[in-house]
C-alpha positions, 0 to 999 in steps of 0.5 A, a space after each residue: 334254521 328258523 328261530 320261530 320253528 324253534 321256539 314253537 318246538 322248545 316251548 312244546 317240549 318243556 311244557 310236557 317235560 313239566 308234566 312229566 316231572 309233576 308225575 314223577 313221585 307217583 311211580 311207587 311200584 311196577 303197576 303205578 309205572 307201567 299201568 297207572 294203577 288202573 286209575 284213569 277215568 274215561 275220557 283220559 282213557 279214550 284220548 289217550 287210546 285213540 292218540 297213542 294209535 295216530 302217529 306221523 302216520 296220521 300227517 304224513 303217511 295217510 294224507 299221502 296216500 289220499 293226495 298221491 293215490 286217490 281217494 279210494 284208499 279213503 277205505 283204509 280209514 273206514 276200516 280203522 273207525 269201524 273195527 276201532 268201534 268193535 274193539 271198544 265195544 266188545 274187546 275193552 271191557 272184557 279185557 279189562 275185567 279179565 286182566 284184573 281178574 287174572 292180575 295180569 299187567 300184560 297181555 302174556 301174562 294174561 294169555 299164560 294165565 288163562 290158557 294155563 301155559 305152564 311151559 312158558 311157550 306163550 310167554 315167550 312168544 309174546 315177548 319175542 313178537 311184541 319186541 320185534 314188531 314194536 322196534 319195526 314200528 318206533 323205527 317207523 315213527 322215527 322215520 317220520 319225525 327225521 324226515 319232519 326235522 329235516 324238512 322243517 330246520 334243515 337238521 341232518 335225518 339222523 341228528 333228527 331221530 337221535 333228538 326225537 328218540 331222545 326227547 321221548 325217552 327222557 319224558 317216559 322215563 321221568 313221568 311213567 304210564 300216568 304221566 304219559 297218559 294224562 299228556 296223550 289226552 293233551 296231545 290228543 286235543 291239540 292234535 285235532 285242532 291242528 289237523 282241522 285248522 290246515 285243510 280249512 285254512 288251505 281251502 280258502 287259499 286254493 287258486 280254483 273254486 273247489 266246488 267244480 270239483 265235488 258232487 255225490 257221484 264222483 265221490 261214490 264212484 272214486 270210493 266204488 269204481 265198479 262192483 267187479 270181485 277185484 274192486 271189492 276184493 281190494 275194499 275188503 283188503 284195505 279196510 279189513 287188512 288195516 282194521 283187524 290190526 286193532 285187535 291185536 296191538 299191545 300198546 292200544 289194548 294196554 290202555 283198555 286195561 288202565 280205566 279205573 271203572 269199566 262200566 264207563 268204558 262205553 263213555 269212552 268209547 263215544 269220546 274215542 270214536 269221536 274224536 277218530 273219525 274227526 281226526 281222519 276226516 281232516 287227514 281225508 281233507 288235507 289229501 284232497 285239498 293239496 291236489 288243488 293246492 299244489 299246481 305241480 305234484 310234490 316228489 314225496 306225497 308223504 309231505 304234501 300236510 307240512 308243505 302246505 303248512 310251511 306254506 301257509 302259516 307264520 313260522 311260529 303258528 306253523 311250528 305249533 301246527 308241525 308240533 302235532 305231528 310229534 304229538 301224534 308221534 310221541 304219543 304212539 312211541 310212548 305207548 309202545 315203548 311202555 308196553 314192550 319194556 313192561 312185557 319184557 320186565 314182567 314176562 321175561 326178566 321177573 320169571 327169571 329173577 323171581 323175588 330176589 329183587 325189589 321194586 325198585 330194581 325192577 323200576 330200573 329194569 323197566 327204565 333200562 328197557 325203555 332207553 334200549 328199545 328205541 337204540 334198536 329201533 334206530 338201527 331200523 330207520 337210520 338208512 330206511 328209504 321206505 315210506 313210512 306206510 310201508 314201515 307201519 303196515 309190516 309192524 302193524 300186520 305182524 302184531 295183528 297176526 300174531 295176538 289178534 286170534 289169541 285175543 279172541 279165543 281167550 275172550 270169546 271162545 272158552 273151548 280154546 286150548 294152550 295147543 292151538 294158542 301156542 300154534 296159531 301165534 307162532 304161525 302169525 309171527 312168522 306169517 308177518 315177518 315173512 310176507 314182504 319176501 313172498 312177493 304179495 301186493 296187498 296186507 296179511 291181515 285179513 287172510 293171515 288172521 283167517 288162517 290163524 284163527 282156523 289153525 288155533 280153533 282146529 287144534 284146539 278141537 283136537 286137544 284134551 282139555 287141561 286139567 284144572 
């Protein structure tokens, strides 16, 4: 193990641990712990939202797609940017206003109150599918961190996973949502700087003139090889197959609910989309430069960024850059663990236990969930040999199918009914769970979203309106 790497990692974690301790006393209620009392300013909201989206996928899986499978996969980034813009533009302000109106801290309670579901089915489905898919998502991130520790320190994969999960949990339990939000904002700035530095330095070290390989015609042909239906359908499945997931990701949507002034949402949108465009552009560049930098193809395409960093920089500075992967992954894991713990506490335990427990007891339940979730995710990641991209695609698709149609219906379709929502949520969640076993080679979000939203609307039309 290189002491320079170790020094960089220890310094990184010590800084964010101190930040969590600083915010510890501000967690006096469940609302403050899981949503920061809706007190965040626009730029913290923006950076927190975007940083809680980009995990080790940004540094490992996505550059690996570009490096190993070609520039055509840039459609993934294009779709993500487009749909995140739509998320900021149309979903964010309405969701912030509506959840405050219904006094909801979670999506599940918002859905239940908006659709007047006294059966509890919408709430329970929300709890189940959020927990199921986010456990897999967190597991994917632990896989990435385990491989990072193994590649960088020579630490066994399983020990690396254990260290990673423990460090994330400690920071959340101490600091809660508001510490996580400020930490993620700082991490967002840090990881953007780091991911931009690497392809620039690597480009100056390639043994050939990169301009010989660059032309607009070649770039366009790589993106659109031809105008056949097969190519156009692949473009739609790549871009919309990823992008639609934003409308149904609880760990991202929860950040929209935390901004102090909804009228500042447009400022958050411009900050967030600018940041996202910058980091995805840099990650694309890292994958492309890797093609020129490495004479022999890497055995694991998802290590292209890490191997360039280790080869190009002094170990201490390389350690700082590799901390950016930890920064990205910690941000996403923090958001996902908090979102899942809050929905389990607010929408499963509170309805059962009612007012019999104090705020302090509910905070203990939240913290207990925060400890339990990474343990479940550990079981997912312990023996995984799948690429990180495949694990994340599975969880991302499942969340989008389970929740995106319901979010759209709740915010934009006043005649949507609870029966339609119940069926659509159940159908979408099951479709996300079993899709991989059906033999399809593309993500289910685009066709699944169309099917589930159609089912929701048809059943809503056939259902009598509930009596107020």
